[in-house]
Backbone bond lengths (Angstrom), bond angles and torsions (degrees), N, CA, C in turn:
res aa  C-N    CA-C-N  psi(-1)  N-CA   C-N-CA  omega(-1)  CA-C   N-CA-C  phi
1 X - - - 1.451 - - 1.528 112.05 -
2 X 1.329 115.91 -28.18 1.467 118.89 178.98 1.512 110.44 -61.35
3 X 1.332 115.91 -35.03 1.453 120.07 179.40 1.528 110.38 -64.18
4 X 1.322 116.46 -42.75 1.462 120.75 177.68 1.525 111.01 -62.90
5 X 1.315 116.69 -40.18 1.455 120.63 179.23 1.528 110.61 -63.44
6 X 1.313 117.70 -40.91 1.461 121.44 178.78 1.530 111.15 -63.69
7 X 1.322 115.78 -41.99 1.466 119.46 179.63 1.523 110.18 -64.88
8 X 1.348 117.27 -42.20 1.463 120.12 178.54 1.526 111.15 -61.83
9 X 1.311 116.43 -39.79 1.473 119.96 178.62 1.528 110.93 -64.48
10 X 1.327 116.27 -39.98 1.465 119.46 178.54 1.525 111.12 -65.95
11 X 1.322 117.13 -40.99 1.468 120.62 178.16 1.528 110.21 -61.92
12 X 1.329 116.06 -44.44 1.465 120.11 178.77 1.536 111.18 -61.78
13 X 1.341 115.99 -41.90 1.466 119.94 178.91 1.522 111.43 -63.52
14 X 1.319 116.41 -41.24 1.469 120.61 179.50 1.527 110.85 -66.01
15 X 1.335 116.78 -38.68 1.462 119.51 177.80 1.524 111.33 -63.76
16 X 1.316 117.16 -39.42 1.470 120.51 177.14 1.528 111.23 -64.91
17 X 1.336 115.00 -42.53 1.461 119.33 178.15 1.526 111.02 -63.34
18 X 1.334 115.45 -38.68 1.458 120.75 -179.84 1.528 110.92 -63.48
19 X 1.311 117.69 -38.64 1.458 121.10 176.88 1.526 111.28 -63.07
20 X 1.340 115.91 -38.71 1.467 120.15 179.33 1.520 110.77 -67.07
21 X 1.338 116.72 -45.94 1.471 119.59 -178.57 1.523 111.20 -65.41
22 X 1.342 117.63 -35.90 1.465 120.45 176.15 1.519 110.59 -62.46
23 X 1.340 115.71 -45.23 1.469 119.84 -179.93 1.526 111.50 -63.75
24 X 1.338 116.14 -41.51 1.462 119.73 179.81 1.522 111.16 -66.45
25 X 1.328 116.87 -34.82 1.464 119.92 176.70 1.523 110.67 -64.61
26 X 1.322 117.51 -42.19 1.461 121.13 179.38 1.528 111.14 -65.65
27 X 1.322 116.59 -41.49 1.463 120.30 178.05 1.522 110.74 -63.83
28 X 1.353 116.12 -43.43 1.466 120.25 179.53 1.524 110.64 -64.41
29 X 1.333 117.29 -36.90 1.464 120.39 179.36 1.519 110.91 -64.89
30 X 1.335 116.72 -42.71 1.463 120.23 178.47 1.522 111.42 -66.16
31 X 1.335 116.05 -41.88 1.468 120.19 179.02 1.515 111.12 -67.46
32 X 1.340 116.58 -36.86 1.468 120.53 178.39 1.516 110.91 -62.44
33 X 1.309 117.14 -40.28 1.463 120.32 -179.46 1.534 110.26 -61.11
34 X 1.325 116.65 -43.16 1.463 120.17 178.48 1.527 111.00 -66.76
35 X 1.343 115.76 -41.93 1.468 119.83 -179.39 1.523 111.14 -65.06
36 X 1.341 116.49 -39.32 1.464 120.34 178.23 1.527 111.25 -64.52
37 X 1.334 116.90 -43.04 1.464 119.97 178.46 1.524 111.58 -61.26
38 X 1.317 115.57 -41.10 1.460 120.11 178.79 1.523 110.96 -65.61
39 X 1.318 116.21 -40.15 1.455 121.35 -179.68 1.526 111.01 -68.66
40 X 1.328 116.51 -44.07 1.466 120.62 179.93 1.521 111.14 -62.63
41 X 1.339 117.05 -35.68 1.465 120.51 177.76 1.525 112.15 -69.76
42 X 1.332 116.96 -27.90 1.466 120.91 -175.74 1.520 112.67 -87.01
43 X 1.314 117.72 -34.47 1.466 121.44 -174.13 1.532 113.66 -55.41
44 X 1.348 120.50 -47.85 1.473 118.81 -179.36 1.523 113.32 -61.76
45 X 1.335 116.59 -39.00 1.466 119.88 179.35 1.526 110.87 -65.12
46 X 1.341 116.03 -44.67 1.464 119.74 179.21 1.523 111.32 -62.53
47 X 1.340 116.56 -40.36 1.463 120.16 179.22 1.530 111.10 -66.59
48 X 1.317 116.55 -40.27 1.465 119.43 -179.50 1.523 111.17 -68.02
49 X 1.331 117.11 -38.79 1.468 119.64 175.59 1.529 109.88 -59.64
50 X 1.333 116.11 -42.83 1.465 119.83 179.13 1.525 110.82 -63.54
51 X 1.331 117.36 -40.48 1.468 120.34 179.47 1.528 111.44 -64.47
52 X 1.334 116.43 -42.61 1.468 119.78 179.38 1.519 110.59 -64.21
53 X 1.345 117.02 -44.25 1.464 120.71 178.68 1.521 110.49 -63.05
54 X 1.333 116.85 -41.24 1.464 120.05 178.89 1.517 111.13 -62.21
55 X 1.323 117.15 -40.01 1.455 120.65 179.73 1.531 110.83 -66.43
56 X 1.328 116.11 -39.00 1.466 119.91 178.82 1.528 111.04 -67.48
57 X 1.346 115.47 -42.58 1.460 119.47 178.87 1.520 110.37 -63.54
58 X 1.317 115.78 -37.42 1.471 120.89 179.49 1.527 110.86 -65.57
59 X 1.336 116.88 -31.17 1.461 121.20 -173.83 1.519 113.57 -90.64
60 X 1.327 117.86 -19.75 1.461 120.00 -175.32 1.517 111.80 -94.19
61 X 1.313 113.99 155.15 1.468 120.30 175.52 1.521 111.53 -110.59
62 X 1.329 116.84 -4.60 1.450 121.26 179.92 1.534 110.19 -79.25
63 X 1.322 115.32 156.17 1.463 121.86 -178.54 1.516 108.80 -106.06
64 X 1.336 116.73 96.47 1.459 120.77 178.41 1.520 109.73 -69.47
65 X 1.332 116.50 144.78 1.463 121.00 -174.47 1.533 111.59 -63.55
66 X 1.341 117.59 -29.85 1.461 120.18 179.35 1.523 112.40 -76.91
67 X 1.341 115.93 -13.28 1.462 120.89 178.22 1.525 112.27 -99.93
68 X 1.302 116.26 -6.75 1.460 120.73 -172.54 1.530 110.37 -80.84
69 X 1.313 115.25 122.30 1.461 120.69 178.14 1.532 109.91 -77.58
70 X 1.334 118.26 133.85 1.470 120.10 -178.19 1.525 111.66 -71.51
71 X 1.321 115.42 148.91 1.461 119.68 176.41 1.524 111.02 -66.77
72 X 1.312 115.59 -36.24 1.462 120.88 179.88 1.521 109.09 -147.90
73 X 1.310 116.95 134.04 1.467 121.90 -179.96 1.524 108.98 -88.75
74 X 1.329 115.40 118.44 1.461 120.60 -179.34 1.530 112.00 -102.96
75 X 1.326 116.45 -43.91 1.463 121.14 -176.52 1.524 109.71 -131.90
76 X 1.339 114.91 144.12 1.464 121.68 -174.02 1.523 109.44 -127.82
77 X 1.334 115.28 141.16 1.461 121.99 175.32 1.523 108.66 -120.76
78 X 1.340 116.58 135.16 1.460 122.33 177.29 1.527 108.23 -122.40
79 X 1.339 116.29 125.00 1.467 122.58 176.03 1.524 107.73 -100.50
80 X 1.329 116.68 117.22 1.473 122.46 -176.75 1.527 109.04 -110.77
81 X 1.333 116.17 127.19 1.460 121.94 -180.00 1.521 108.83 -110.38
82 X 1.325 116.73 118.40 1.472 121.85 178.28 1.523 108.17 -123.25
83 X 1.317 116.66 -158.23 1.467 121.32 177.12 1.528 109.25 -108.72
84 X 1.324 114.70 164.08 1.459 119.82 175.44 1.523 111.45 -86.91
85 X 1.321 116.48 -28.83 1.465 120.96 -175.56 1.524 111.07 -119.05
86 X 1.318 115.18 160.87 1.454 121.11 179.24 1.510 111.50 -96.56
87 X 1.324 115.96 -147.66 1.467 123.34 -178.78 1.525 111.10 57.18
88 X 1.331 115.62 39.80 1.472 120.46 177.92 1.526 109.91 -131.40
89 X 1.320 116.32 35.54 1.457 120.65 177.03 1.519 112.06 67.18
90 X 1.334 114.70 -140.50 1.471 120.81 -178.10 1.521 111.77 -93.52
91 X 1.324 116.70 22.46 1.468 122.06 -176.74 1.527 112.02 -52.82
92 X 1.322 117.08 -51.84 1.462 120.89 -177.25 1.528 112.13 -79.08
93 X 1.330 116.67 -43.11 1.467 119.65 -176.27 1.522 112.40 -61.86
94 X 1.323 116.99 -38.43 1.465 119.58 178.44 1.525 111.31 -63.25
95 X 1.325 116.56 -40.42 1.473 119.68 177.59 1.520 111.00 -66.64
96 X 1.328 117.22 -43.10 1.466 120.57 -178.95 1.523 111.00 -62.69
97 X 1.335 116.58 -36.62 1.466 119.98 177.60 1.529 110.85 -63.25
98 X 1.328 116.59 -41.98 1.457 120.62 179.19 1.524 110.31 -64.53
99 X 1.324 117.05 -44.49 1.470 120.86 179.90 1.525 110.80 -61.61
100 X 1.324 116.65 -47.20 1.461 120.19 -178.77 1.529 111.30 -66.80
101 X 1.324 116.63 -34.71 1.464 119.74 177.31 1.524 110.88 -67.18
102 X 1.330 117.12 -43.03 1.463 120.96 178.11 1.522 111.00 -63.10
103 X 1.325 116.26 -41.93 1.460 119.91 178.48 1.525 110.08 -64.01
104 X 1.331 116.55 -43.14 1.463 120.59 -179.42 1.523 112.10 -65.06
105 X 1.328 117.18 -37.92 1.467 120.44 -175.35 1.526 113.26 -85.82
106 X 1.342 117.13 -42.12 1.467 120.66 -171.22 1.518 114.37 -110.42
107 X 1.331 118.04 -25.28 1.465 120.50 -172.71 1.523 112.20 -123.43
108 X 1.312 116.91 21.77 1.461 119.73 -173.88 1.527 112.52 -65.23
109 X 1.319 117.21 -37.15 1.466 119.89 -178.93 1.528 111.08 -64.65
110 X 1.326 117.38 -34.68 1.461 120.21 178.15 1.533 110.71 -72.60
111 X 1.331 116.12 -36.62 1.466 120.25 178.56 1.522 110.91 -66.50
112 X 1.329 117.04 -44.25 1.462 120.66 -178.23 1.523 112.38 -68.51
113 X 1.319 117.28 -28.12 1.461 121.35 -178.55 1.524 112.90 -99.69
114 X 1.330 116.47 17.26 1.473 122.01 178.67 1.528 112.25 55.77
115 X 1.314 115.75 37.87 1.463 120.39 176.73 1.527 111.29 -115.33
116 X 1.339 114.88 17.07 1.467 121.38 176.72 1.523 108.39 -117.67
117 X 1.329 116.20 124.55 1.461 121.89 179.65 1.520 109.55 -120.16
118 X 1.348 114.90 152.42 1.468 120.78 -179.48 1.520 110.64 -124.23
119 X 1.318 115.16 143.37 1.457 123.11 166.69 1.520 106.29 -116.58
120 X 1.321 117.43 119.60 1.464 121.54 -175.14 1.526 110.06 -107.46
121 X 1.321 115.30 128.77 1.460 122.68 176.63 1.521 107.38 -112.84
122 X 1.331 116.25 118.24 1.462 120.47 -176.21 1.516 111.26 108.62
123 X 1.316 116.55 141.26 1.472 121.96 -174.90 1.519 112.44 -63.14
124 X 1.325 118.34 -37.00 1.461 121.03 -176.95 1.522 111.81 -65.67
125 X 1.329 117.44 -41.49 1.465 120.15 177.73 1.520 110.63 -68.25
126 X 1.324 116.50 -37.92 1.469 119.94 177.77 1.525 110.98 -58.86
127 X 1.334 116.09 -46.06 1.463 120.20 -178.37 1.530 111.45 -70.36
128 X 1.337 116.49 -42.81 1.463 120.32 -174.77 1.524 111.42 -64.06
129 X 1.309 116.94 -55.56 1.466 119.65 -174.87 1.527 112.34 -78.27
130 X 1.339 116.36 -26.13 1.456 118.83 177.34 1.509 112.86 -66.53
131 X 1.354 116.90 -30.03 1.461 120.99 -178.32 1.530 113.19 -88.51
132 X 1.318 117.44 -3.38 1.470 120.41 -173.96 1.525 113.03 -115.01
133 X 1.284 116.99 19.56 1.453 120.64 171.25 1.515 115.91 81.48
134 X 1.329 118.30 10.41 1.464 120.46 177.72 1.531 109.73 -78.87
135 X 1.320 115.23 151.04 1.457 120.46 179.63 1.525 109.68 -83.36
136 X 1.328 115.52 86.59 1.466 121.46 -179.62 1.532 107.53 -88.25
137 X 1.313 116.75 110.06 1.469 121.02 -175.58 1.526 112.15 -89.15
138 X 1.338 117.29 -23.99 1.461 120.83 177.60 1.522 109.25 -142.90
139 X 1.331 115.57 136.86 1.453 121.82 177.73 1.523 109.01 -124.16
140 X 1.309 115.85 128.60 1.457 121.08 177.44 1.522 107.71 -114.99
141 X 1.323 113.70 82.51 1.463 122.38 -178.75 1.530 109.29 -81.65
142 X 1.333 117.37 133.26 1.459 120.25 -178.45 1.511 113.43 73.41
143 X 1.320 116.90 26.73 1.471 121.85 -174.81 1.521 111.50 -63.87
144 X 1.331 117.94 -36.42 1.464 121.22 -174.07 1.532 112.87 -85.60
145 X 1.339 116.89 -0.77 1.464 118.94 175.17 1.523 110.80 -68.56
146 X 1.320 116.09 -30.85 1.464 121.15 178.56 1.526 107.49 -140.99
147 X 1.320 115.70 81.47 1.464 122.29 -172.94 1.525 109.98 -78.86
148 X 1.348 115.55 115.20 1.455 120.76 -177.99 1.517 110.20 -134.81
149 X 1.343 114.67 145.86 1.461 121.23 179.67 1.535 111.16 -63.36
150 X 1.321 116.92 -40.29 1.466 120.07 -176.99 1.523 112.34 -62.72
151 X 1.328 116.45 -32.70 1.470 119.73 179.50 1.520 111.02 -67.81
152 X 1.332 117.06 -38.90 1.469 119.09 177.37 1.524 110.90 -70.21
153 X 1.340 116.51 -34.85 1.469 119.59 177.36 1.523 110.83 -61.98
154 X 1.328 116.76 -39.87 1.470 119.97 179.45 1.527 110.87 -60.98
155 X 1.335 116.53 -39.68 1.464 120.40 -179.93 1.528 110.91 -66.12
156 X 1.336 116.58 -47.99 1.460 119.93 -178.56 1.523 111.52 -69.23
157 X 1.321 117.18 -38.88 1.466 119.31 179.27 1.531 111.10 -63.12
158 X 1.341 115.85 -35.70 1.467 119.17 176.40 1.534 109.81 -65.77
159 X 1.332 117.61 -40.66 1.468 120.75 178.04 1.525 110.57 -64.91
160 X 1.339 117.37 -40.66 1.471 120.55 178.16 1.522 110.34 -63.86
161 X 1.316 116.36 -43.45 1.467 120.66 179.56 1.524 111.04 -60.78
162 X 1.332 117.20 -44.68 1.468 120.89 179.25 1.531 110.80 -66.87
163 X 1.335 116.70 -35.64 1.472 120.09 177.37 1.531 110.96 -65.30
164 X 1.319 116.72 -44.78 1.467 120.32 179.84 1.524 111.55 -66.83
165 X 1.334 116.14 -30.69 1.466 120.19 178.97 1.522 112.41 -79.48
166 X 1.333 116.86 -5.11 1.456 120.24 179.33 1.512 114.05 85.03
167 X 1.336 117.45 9.27 1.459 119.72 -179.83 1.520 110.33 -70.72
168 X 1.346 116.78 -35.76 1.459 122.47 176.81 1.516 109.33 -129.53
169 X 1.322 115.07 143.38 1.461 120.81 178.93 1.525 112.14 -103.16
170 X 1.329 116.52 -15.29 1.466 121.20 -179.38 1.521 108.03 -147.97
171 X 1.336 115.69 135.63 1.464 121.52 178.53 1.526 107.98 -125.67
172 X 1.329 116.12 128.21 1.462 122.24 179.71 1.528 109.87 -114.18
173 X 1.325 114.92 157.27 1.465 121.94 178.69 1.526 108.45 -129.53
174 X 1.340 116.48 130.17 1.466 122.19 -179.27 1.525 109.33 -126.74
175 X 1.339 116.21 128.47 1.464 120.00 -178.50 1.527 109.56 -163.26
176 X 1.330 115.48 171.04 1.465 122.68 174.71 1.523 108.98 -95.63
177 X 1.317 116.86 123.83 1.454 121.32 177.40 1.524 109.12 -92.41
178 X 1.330 116.50 132.74 1.459 121.64 -178.64 1.525 110.15 -77.94
179 X 1.333 116.45 122.34 1.464 122.06 174.82 1.519 110.67 -111.10
180 X 1.315 116.41 -47.45 1.458 122.02 176.25 1.528 107.43 -158.22
181 X 1.324 115.00 179.13 1.467 118.99 179.42 1.523 111.11 -61.39
182 X 1.324 116.77 -31.48 1.463 121.01 -174.50 1.524 113.09 -93.26
183 X 1.322 118.62 -22.11 1.469 120.29 -171.96 1.516 111.51 -130.77
184 X 1.329 114.06 147.43 1.459 122.68 173.00 1.524 108.71 -135.62
185 X 1.310 115.61 148.45 1.459 121.04 174.21 1.520 109.15 -100.69
186 X 1.322 116.11 131.67 1.461 119.98 175.56 1.530 108.65 -87.11
187 X 1.327 116.25 119.39 1.456 122.54 -175.37 1.525 109.62 -109.74
188 X 1.315 115.30 129.89 1.470 121.64 172.87 1.525 106.03 -135.28
189 X 1.320 116.76 105.49 1.464 119.51 -173.03 1.522 110.96 -138.84
190 X 1.328 114.81 158.76 1.467 121.76 177.10 1.526 108.95 -86.37
191 X 1.323 116.22 133.26 1.469 121.05 178.19 1.525 112.33 -114.58
192 X 1.311 117.65 -23.89 1.464 121.99 177.35 1.523 108.94 -138.42
193 X 1.335 117.71 134.59 1.468 126.05 -6.00 1.528 110.84 -69.49
194 X 1.321 116.12 154.98 1.457 120.89 178.84 1.527 108.69 -70.76
195 X 1.322 115.23 129.65 1.464 120.62 178.73 1.530 108.69 -82.27
196 X 1.344 118.79 108.36 1.470 119.88 -177.08 1.519 113.32 -63.97
197 X 1.322 117.05 -35.20 1.467 120.19 -179.95 1.528 110.23 -64.99
198 X 1.334 116.42 -48.23 1.452 120.76 179.01 1.516 111.41 -65.07
199 X 1.330 116.12 -36.70 1.460 120.95 -179.81 1.526 110.78 -63.37
200 X 1.323 117.10 -44.24 1.461 121.30 179.17 1.523 110.53 -66.83
201 X 1.329 116.78 -37.83 1.470 120.05 179.35 1.522 111.61 -66.00
202 X 1.344 116.62 -41.03 1.458 120.73 -178.16 1.520 112.07 -78.56
203 X 1.343 117.48 -29.29 1.454 121.06 -176.25 1.511 112.36 -81.15
204 X 1.333 114.96 168.43 1.461 121.85 179.02 1.518 108.48 -92.39
205 X 1.323 116.60 100.18 1.470 121.65 -179.67 1.528 110.76 -114.07
206 X 1.329 116.33 26.67 1.461 120.08 -178.50 1.524 112.48 -69.56
207 X 1.342 116.50 -15.39 1.450 119.73 -176.64 1.530 111.79 -101.41
208 X 1.342 116.67 26.10 1.454 118.44 -177.31 1.530 112.35 -66.58
209 X 1.346 116.03 -17.62 1.458 118.62 179.68 1.524 111.94 -74.67
210 X 1.342 118.38 -16.49 1.460 121.51 179.38 1.526 108.97 -76.67
211 X 1.306 116.28 132.21 1.463 121.67 -178.26 1.524 109.10 -89.03
212 X 1.352 116.45 92.45 1.452 121.04 179.95 1.524 110.40 -79.76
213 X 1.317 115.31 151.70 1.464 122.21 172.52 1.527 107.05 -107.27
214 X 1.323 116.82 119.22 1.462 122.14 -177.14 1.524 109.34 -104.57
215 X 1.320 115.99 130.17 1.465 121.92 177.31 1.519 109.17 -124.30
216 X 1.340 120.04 129.68 1.476 124.99 -0.89 1.531 112.68 -73.02
217 X 1.371 117.35 -37.96 1.461 120.98 175.44 1.523 108.38 -165.35
218 X 1.325 116.11 169.70 1.467 120.62 -176.18 1.523 111.75 -60.16
219 X 1.335 116.52 -44.40 1.464 119.53 -174.24 1.520 111.63 -66.74
220 X 1.338 116.90 -37.98 1.461 119.42 178.14 1.526 110.86 -65.92
221 X 1.331 116.38 -38.74 1.472 119.94 177.60 1.519 110.55 -66.50
222 X 1.331 116.99 -40.78 1.465 120.57 178.49 1.524 111.40 -62.43
223 X 1.317 117.06 -37.99 1.468 120.49 179.31 1.525 111.26 -59.00
224 X 1.332 116.71 -31.02 1.462 120.54 179.47 1.531 112.10 -89.33
225 X 1.336 116.43 -35.84 1.459 119.63 -173.51 1.528 113.56 -81.36
226 X 1.311 118.03 -31.67 1.471 119.40 -178.47 1.530 111.80 -62.26
227 X 1.349 120.25 -47.70 1.474 118.53 174.54 1.527 112.50 -60.69
228 X 1.347 117.38 -36.85 1.463 120.07 177.24 1.518 110.63 -63.98
229 X 1.318 116.47 -41.12 1.468 120.85 177.52 1.523 111.06 -60.68
230 X 1.323 117.55 -42.76 1.467 121.37 179.15 1.528 111.17 -67.26
231 X 1.336 116.12 -40.37 1.466 119.52 177.26 1.523 111.19 -61.96
232 X 1.327 116.17 -40.17 1.462 119.55 179.73 1.526 111.07 -69.09
233 X 1.329 116.88 -32.31 1.465 118.87 176.54 1.529 111.16 -62.40
234 X 1.336 115.84 -44.74 1.464 119.04 179.92 1.520 110.76 -69.28
235 X 1.319 117.38 -41.52 1.463 120.53 179.47 1.526 110.80 -62.00
236 X 1.325 116.14 -43.02 1.462 119.44 178.34 1.523 110.42 -64.70
237 X 1.328 117.52 -40.73 1.469 120.61 178.91 1.522 110.79 -61.99
238 X 1.336 117.16 -39.07 1.466 120.80 178.15 1.526 110.49 -64.94
239 X 1.334 116.96 -42.81 1.461 120.40 179.09 1.526 111.30 -67.75
240 X 1.333 116.72 -39.11 1.465 120.60 176.50 1.523 110.05 -60.35
241 X 1.322 116.11 -45.62 1.462 120.84 -178.82 1.527 110.87 -64.89
242 X 1.326 116.58 -39.90 1.459 120.17 -179.40 1.526 111.27 -64.80
243 X 1.331 116.72 -44.72 1.463 120.12 178.21 1.522 110.91 -65.95
244 X 1.337 116.76 -41.74 1.463 120.38 179.12 1.521 111.32 -63.09
245 X 1.341 116.64 -37.70 1.470 120.45 178.57 1.524 111.11 -62.54
246 X 1.332 116.98 -45.90 1.464 119.90 -178.78 1.529 111.17 -65.68
247 X 1.336 116.44 -37.94 1.452 119.14 176.43 1.518 112.16 -64.53
248 X 1.339 116.05 -42.27 1.468 120.20 178.67 1.519 110.87 -65.47
249 X 1.334 116.52 -38.68 1.473 119.21 179.69 1.524 110.68 -68.08
250 X 1.323 117.36 -41.03 1.459 119.88 179.12 1.527 110.56 -61.85
251 X 1.329 116.31 -42.78 1.465 120.54 178.42 1.526 111.28 -65.12
252 X 1.327 116.50 -42.99 1.463 120.79 -179.54 1.523 111.23 -64.00
253 X 1.323 117.47 -41.97 1.465 120.53 179.99 1.521 111.37 -70.29
254 X 1.330 117.25 -34.09 1.464 120.24 175.88 1.528 110.09 -65.21
255 X 1.330 116.49 -43.83 1.476 119.80 177.37 1.522 111.15 -63.88
256 X 1.327 116.80 -38.98 1.463 120.19 179.14 1.531 110.82 -64.75
257 X 1.329 116.24 -38.99 1.463 120.20 178.71 1.527 111.07 -64.54
258 X 1.325 115.70 -44.68 1.466 119.32 178.99 1.522 111.50 -64.97
259 X 1.325 117.25 -39.91 1.468 120.44 177.01 1.524 111.06 -63.48
260 X 1.341 115.86 -38.18 1.468 119.37 178.47 1.524 110.87 -65.14
261 X 1.334 116.23 -39.62 1.474 119.24 177.47 1.523 111.04 -62.18
262 X 1.314 116.34 -43.96 1.467 120.16 -179.75 1.521 111.10 -64.65
263 X 1.328 115.83 -42.49 1.461 119.43 178.95 1.523 110.97 -65.64
264 X 1.323 116.67 -37.41 1.476 120.11 177.72 1.524 110.82 -64.04
265 X 1.337 117.58 -41.33 1.468 120.77 177.61 1.527 111.20 -61.08
266 X 1.329 115.81 -43.39 1.461 119.49 179.36 1.530 111.36 -63.90
267 X 1.324 116.42 -41.16 1.466 119.86 -179.77 1.523 111.64 -68.74
268 X 1.328 116.79 -36.95 1.463 119.31 177.73 1.533 110.68 -65.31
269 X 1.331 115.84 -38.69 1.458 119.45 176.07 1.524 110.32 -63.76
270 X 1.324 115.90 -44.27 1.460 120.04 177.75 1.525 110.96 -63.13
271 X 1.346 116.17 -39.61 1.472 120.57 179.63 1.532 110.68 -64.37
272 X 1.325 116.86 -44.36 1.470 120.30 -179.65 1.531 111.16 -64.95
273 X 1.331 116.06 -39.00 1.467 119.12 177.69 1.520 111.05 -64.73
274 X 1.325 116.19 -43.91 1.468 119.52 179.67 1.528 110.60 -66.20
275 X 1.345 116.13 -40.07 1.461 120.42 179.51 1.531 110.47 -64.62
276 X 1.334 116.65 -43.39 1.463 120.05 178.72 1.524 111.14 -63.26
277 X 1.354 115.03 -38.98 1.462 119.14 178.16 1.522 110.99 -64.11
278 X 1.339 115.89 -40.50 1.467 119.50 179.13 1.519 111.21 -66.00
279 X 1.337 117.22 -40.38 1.468 120.90 179.10 1.529 110.41 -64.73
280 X 1.329 115.82 -42.83 1.467 120.44 178.91 1.516 110.75 -61.62
281 X 1.320 116.05 -41.56 1.465 120.46 178.99 1.525 110.67 -63.15
282 X 1.341 116.50 -43.49 1.464 120.58 -179.22 1.538 110.42 -64.32
283 X 1.355 115.43 -42.35 1.469 118.32 179.14 1.529 110.82 -62.66
284 X 1.327 116.15 -42.46 1.468 120.26 178.95 1.520 110.57 -61.24
285 X 1.320 116.98 -41.48 1.464 120.32 179.39 1.528 111.19 -65.33
286 X 1.344 115.89 -39.66 1.476 119.39 179.12 1.526 110.29 -65.32
287 X 1.331 116.84 -45.47 1.477 121.12 -179.64 1.522 110.26 -62.41
288 X 1.343 116.04 -43.36 1.476 119.68 179.93 1.521 110.50 -63.76
289 X 1.332 115.75 -41.19 1.479 118.65 178.77 1.510 111.36 -64.80
290 X 1.332 117.13 -41.01 1.478 120.32 -179.94 1.526 110.55 -65.26
291 X 1.323 117.73 -40.10 1.458 120.70 178.00 1.530 111.07 -64.51
292 X 1.317 115.53 -39.86 1.472 119.18 178.79 1.500 111.82 -64.26
293 X 1.343 118.56 -39.38 1.453 121.96 178.21 1.530 111.62 -67.13
294 X 1.364 114.58 -40.68 1.475 117.33 -179.07 1.524 111.71 -67.80
295 X 1.299 118.06 -32.78 1.451 121.49 -179.91 1.524 112.27 -74.75
296 X 1.354 115.06 -28.97 1.464 118.35 178.75 1.541 110.56 -80.83
């Protein structure tokens, strides 16, 4: 009977876990809807800012400091965006693998010579890279508890300031891009200095034949728009990561719920088999006892 009691306890525990995973899936679905709406509202603005900057870069002959490629890269900064909470499958681990692989393949000399620094956004990235000997200069733990545009601007503006001061020669951004509830793209890209060739290729410069009048002038406008473009890149990356996290969590909780159902079915089958075996044993004992009494 102890075996039956253990199985019943396991079934009860699985049912409780199943209720939790169902609730977490519903919460993630509601949060994902809000995150998707926020992301969809931001994407057109970010794309248009990039198109305007690309058109200005295409039209100017001046060399803006944020567009200037360094003669030699001495120090590198990597901004990594993860989640604050777990229970979202391999969402964070897959990104960390990509970051570590990129560092190992392309930035290993900077890492070995202590010329690679990290800024981590999200509790998981803070814990992961902080425990592995990386030079984490800033940690933003609990960043997604109160997601605000101004907070991301402060991070990027600090990176721009350090870049202009010569503290870093290259700045990279790593995050999960939201594609669908089931899939995310791991992005690791350079954001500083801005590559003018790539910017013009990615931007919409089909209207270069139009003779625009710029006030006060192109270079003054670029001085204001380039930091805005970089801020929007980080803000969009944060929103992409947030939406991707909720999608990954919803998928993970749905899979956990289905696994719990399957495990519960298996345990119920095992419980019924054990119960039937116990009943058969009891009946056999009763019949044997009755036969023994009748013979005596």
